[in-house]
N, C-alpha and C positions, 0 to 999 in steps of 0.2 A: 305254449299257451294253454291255460286251463279251459275245460269245456264251457264253464259259465262265462268266461271272457269272450269266447266265440259267439255265444248266444247273445251277450250284451251288444257286441259289435253288430251282429245281424239285426238287432232291434233298432240300432241307431241309423243304419243305412236308409231305410225308408223315410225316417224323420229328416235326415239331411237333405234327401231328394225333395221332400215336401217344402222345406224351408227355402231351397234354391228356386223351386218353381214359383214360390210366392214372393220372391224378391221383386220390388217395384221396378217396372220398366222406366227407362229415361225417355222423355222428361216428364216429371210429375208436377211441374210448376212452370211459370213463364221463364223464358230465357232472355238474358240481357246482352245487348251489343253496345259496347262503349266505342264512341267515336271521338277523334281529336278535332273534328270540324263542327262549325255551327249548323243549326237547323237550316235547311234550304240550300246548303252547299252541295256540290256534285256528289262527293262520297256519302253524304247524308241521304240524298235521294236514292242512290244506289242501295245503300244498306237497308233502308226502309222497304224498298221493293223486294229485295232478296229475303228480308225478314218475313214479309207477307207470304211469300211462296213457301218458306220453310214452316211457318205457322200452320199452314194447311196440312202439311205432312205430319206434323207433330201433335196437332189438336191442342196446341198450347200457344199462347201469345209470345211474340218477340218484341221486347221493349228496347227502343233505341235511346241511349243516354248520351247526350252531347256534352263533351268536356273540352271545348276549344281553348286555344291560347298556348303561348310559349313554344310556337313552332312544333306542335304535336306533343310536347313534353308532358303537359298536364294530363291529357287523355291516356297517353301510354303509361305514365306512372300509376294512374288510377287503375288501369287494367292489370298491370303487373302485380299490384298489391291486392287484387281481388282474390276471394276464396277460389281455390282450384277444385271446385266441386262439380264442374260441368254445366254450370248455369250462368257463367259470365264469359264472354268472348270479346276480343278486340278486333273491330273492323278497321284494318289499318291500311295505310298507303306506303309507298316506297320510302318517302321521306322519314317517317317515324321508325321504320324497321331496318333501314339501310343507311341512307345518306346522313342522317343525324349523327351516326357513329363517327363520321369523318369530318363533320363541320362543327361539332361541339368538342371543346377540350374535355368536358366532363358531363355525363348524363346521369340523372337520378334513377335510371333504369338501364338494364342491359338487354338490348334487342335479341341477343342469342340465348343467354342463360335464363332470362325471366319469362320466356314464352315458348310454347309448343306450336309449331306450324300446323295448321289444319288443312287449308286449301286455298289455292289461288282462285279468285273469282273472275277477274278480267284485267285486260291490259288497256291503258289509256293513252292513245297517241296525242301528239302535239302538232300544231299547224303553224307554219310561218305564213303570214298574210300581209297584204298591203291594201290600201284603199283602191277602189275601182277607178278613181280619178288620178291615181299615182302613175308615173311613167313606167314602172317596172311591170313587164308582161310575164316575166318568169324569174326564177331564182338566180339564174346566170346573170341577168341584167342588174339585179340588186347587188350581187357580189362584185360585178364590174364597176358599179358606181362607188361602192365602198373601197375598192382597190384604187380607184382614180383619186378619191378624196378621203384619205384615212380619217376615221372618226366623224365624218360628216353625215353618214347615214345613221339615223336614230332608230332604235328598236325598243318597243315597250315590252317589259317582262315583269314578273312578280318579284324580282330581286336577283342579285348575282349568285346567291347560294341556294336558290330555289330551282326546281326542275326546269322551268322556262328559261331562267337565266343561264343555267349551265348548258342547256341545249343551244341557246343563242351563241354562247362562247365556243362551244364545240364546233358549230358550223363555221364560225369566224376563223378558228384555228385551222380547220381543214381547208377552208377557202383561201387562207393566207391573207385575211383582211382584218380590219379593226372596225367594230360596230360600236356606236355610242349608246350605252344602256340608259334607259329611262325606267326607273323602278316604280311600280304601282302596287298599292296594297289591295286594290280591287280590280279584277279583270275588266269589268264594264267601263271603268274610267279610261283604261288604255284603249279600249275599242272606240270610245267616243272621241278621244284625241286623235286616233288614226283616221277616223271618218272626217274629222274636222281639219286634217292636214297638219296638225301640230307635231306629229311624229310620222315616220315613213313606213315602219314595219311593226308588227307585233309577233310575239311567239307565246302562244297560249294553248290550253287544252282544246281539242277540236270541238268538244261539246259547247264551249263558250262562244265559238265562232260560227258554228254551222248555220244558224238562222240568218246571220249577216251575209254569209257567203251565198246562201240560197236566194236571198233578196237582192243579190248583186251589189250590195253596198261595199263588200270586201271581195278581194281576189286572193284565193289561196295559191301560194307559190310552191309549197311542199308540205308533205305530211311525214311524220318521223318514223313511220313503220318501214319494214324491209320491202313490202310490196304495196302497190296501190290498193285502196280500200273500196269495197263495192258501193258504198254510199257516196264516194267521191272519186269516181273512175277517171276523171280528167285531171286530178291533182297528182303530180309526180311524187313518188316516194323519195325521201332523201337519199336512199341507197342508189337511186339512178344517177345522182350527181357524185356521191361518195360511196363507191361499192363496199358492201359489207356493213354499212352504217345503219344502225337501228337504235332508237332511243325512245322508249315508252315507259311511262309510269305504270303502276298496277295497283290493284286493291285486293286484299286477301283477308282471310279470317285466321286469327291466332287465339290460343287459349293460354291462361296463366300456366306456367311450368308446374307440373305435378298433376294436371288434370287427368283423370282416368283415361287410359289409352283406348278403351272400348268406346267411350263417349267421343273422343277425337275421331276415331275411325267411323263411327256412326254419322257424325256431322259431315265428314268428308264425303261419304256415300250419298247422303241426302242432298248435299250441295250439287253433286254430279247429276243426280236425278233432276234437279231443278234446272241446272244450266244446259242440259241436253235438250230441253224443250224449245222448239223453234221460236215460239212466241216470246219466251224469256230472252233468248239470244237477240231477237230483233229489238226488244224493248231496251236491253242493255246498250245495244249499238246506238239507239236513238239518244241514250243518256251519255254517250261518249265512252263506253267501255266495251271492249271486244271480249265476249264470254270465252272462258277457257273450258272446253267441253270435257276434257279428261286429264286428271292429275291426282295420283294417289298421295297418301301422306309421305311415303319415302321420296317420291318424285318432287313434292313441294319442298321437302327438307334439302334435297340436292339443288333445287332451283334457288333456294335462299343462299346456300353456300356460294353458288355461282354469282349471284347478285352482289354479295359483299365483295368478291374479288373484282368484279367488273367495275363497280362504282369506286372502289379504292383507286383503281387505275385512272378512271375518268377524272376524279377530283384532283389526283396528283398531277395529271397532264395539264389541268387548267391552272395549277398553281394556287389552289384555294387552301387557305390555312384555317385550322380549327380555332374557334374563338369561344 
């Protein structure tokens, strides 16, 4: 190399360093969270709360954009088609990112190829409950009644291909009984029918049932986690009846495929900072989500692979066909 080339290169080094130092730090403008649920729904409340905590760290706003409908398809498709510039994320549930792949014959988005996992936020348990006036004092009595009269015990769910419906069917299969499904588009309608004695059981997210359980209008028979939960210490875990059984939904953050890896890593770290705060974990629990205090990007990627395998087997065992 000629002497003047060395000199030119030497002059460029400080300039390159100065340009690197002046590169704008992320985020430089508000960040957007797309949701598949309407305003006021459980995931919406969670996303807005998490967004508020992150906005304080970033000194930038977090805008929640609701795109409900189509069993999560509309919101997921909108997120998948968004610019992968680090300013749009998909606040997703298990249905959109896992079970839709097995219950739809065709999806206009690919949960694996179109998204980059960022971090799990929390797990959402479900509760099987009955009216306080009902004769069932525990899950064993409900299953015994269903076994004695196949199809006579009614259970309100959000539909056979939803989380609550598949949980109810999984419990029925493991218990060797047949439950009579009554599908509802809105959880509160199922709860009112349960209180009114028009159905005998419900299977819904615990956040939807907590207030009614605390007021003693409803009696919780089981929670779908592997262990009993601190806010419901008297409610048996389903694993106590069916060893090894655990069935929880979850909510997590995803980015459009191609989003810069350094932004994904940054959001993962900042989410961990938020979720490790005791007051945040307590608030999430109140909202029906058990905060996940530690999970790296690679760990979340491995978690997602495991979820796809697990739900493939669950749906196959229930005989659910894609439509």
